[in-house]
C-alpha positions, 0 to 999 in steps of 0.5 A, a space after each residue: 442238143 448236148 449229147 455226143 454220138 460221134 467223136 473225130 480226133 484230128 491230127 495234122 502231121 508233117 514229117 513226124 515219124 519220131 513223135 507220131 507213135 507216142 501221139 497215136 499210142 496216147 490217143 488210142 489209150 484215150 479212145 479206149 477210156 472214152 469208149 468204156 465210159 461211153 460205149 455208144 459213141 462211135 469214134 475215128 482218128 484221122 491224120 492229115 499227112 501234110 507234105 510228109 517225106 518220111 515214114 509217117 504214113 507207115 506209122 499211121 497204118 500201124 494204128 486204128 486210124 485213117 489218113 489223108 495225104 496233102 501236098 504241104 498246104 499248111 496247118 489250117 488246111 491240114 486240120 480241116 482235111 483231118 476233120 473231113 477224113 474223120 467224118 467220112 470214116 464215120 459215114 458222115 454223122 450228124 454234125 450237131 452231135 459230133 465232137 471234134 478233138 484236135 491235137 498235134 502229131 508231136 503231142 501226148 494226150 492224157 488217158 482221160 483227154 477224150 472223156 473230159 472233152 465229151 463231158 464238157 460237150 455233154 454239159 453244153 459246150 460248143 468249144 473247149 479250149 484246153 492247155 498244153 504244157 511243153 516237155 523236153 525243152 532243152 533250154 531252162 531259160 525257155 521253159 522258165 519264160 514259158 511258165 512265166 507267161 502261161 497259167 495252167 488253170 481254169 479260165 486260162 487265156 491261151 489257145 493251143 491247136 494241140 488241145 482244142 475241141 469243137 462241135 462239128 456243126 460249129 466248126 463248119 458254121 464258122 468256116 472251118 480252120 481255113 488256109 492259115 499257115 499259122 494262128 489257125 487255132 486262135 482264129 477259129 476260137 475267135 470266130 466261134 466265140 463271136 457266135 456263142 457263149 457256150 465255150 470253156 477254157 479249161 486245164 482239165 484236158 491238159 496235154 504234153 507237147 514237144 518243146 523242141 527248138 525247131 518247129 515242123 512249120 514256120 512260126 510254130 511252137 519251137 519258134 515261139 519258145 526261141 522268141 521267148 528266150 530272146 525277149 527274156 535276154 533283152 529284158 533280163 
């Protein structure tokens, strides 16, 4: 079964009131593009507010999105909670024909992002591993180090939770994201790839993610950029 009847956009957030509006604006645009091309699809956008103490909840209220509040359980559990909340908003659709598109609250997606995910799903993919390009990186050496290690091409070798799509039944079959507080995206991809060869690593769904120096989660993307600078300094 390759057709897609439902789409859930799952977004974990922790104190992201500054960047969450841009994320939701771009997701809203992507949803409109998808629904114009595939008017029969039902879609929900779900944000998991994981230990938020800022105004993130009020921002979600301003968009066509639903929210679930968590006490700070970590990004793996937050992604799962967002997926489950999105599914419940669609009245628990058939998961075999439901696509889960994951991004992050500090990320902006392209207008064609959801449509490209659905096209890959319609072609038979159970998993789409997209690319994510950092923006707003304060240090030029950090950005140079990142580009030296990442190829924004088809068949790339990278995994980003900010740009990951999976058929809902596969997500549940492999045990969901689980309770990892870091590396939950890589772990899920490994488990899905162990079950099926129906997956693609593609640059056609590229997103832009924050290159800020300080992550909202321990060992997050900001920490990774700082580590790249340290490695570059040691080997340069």
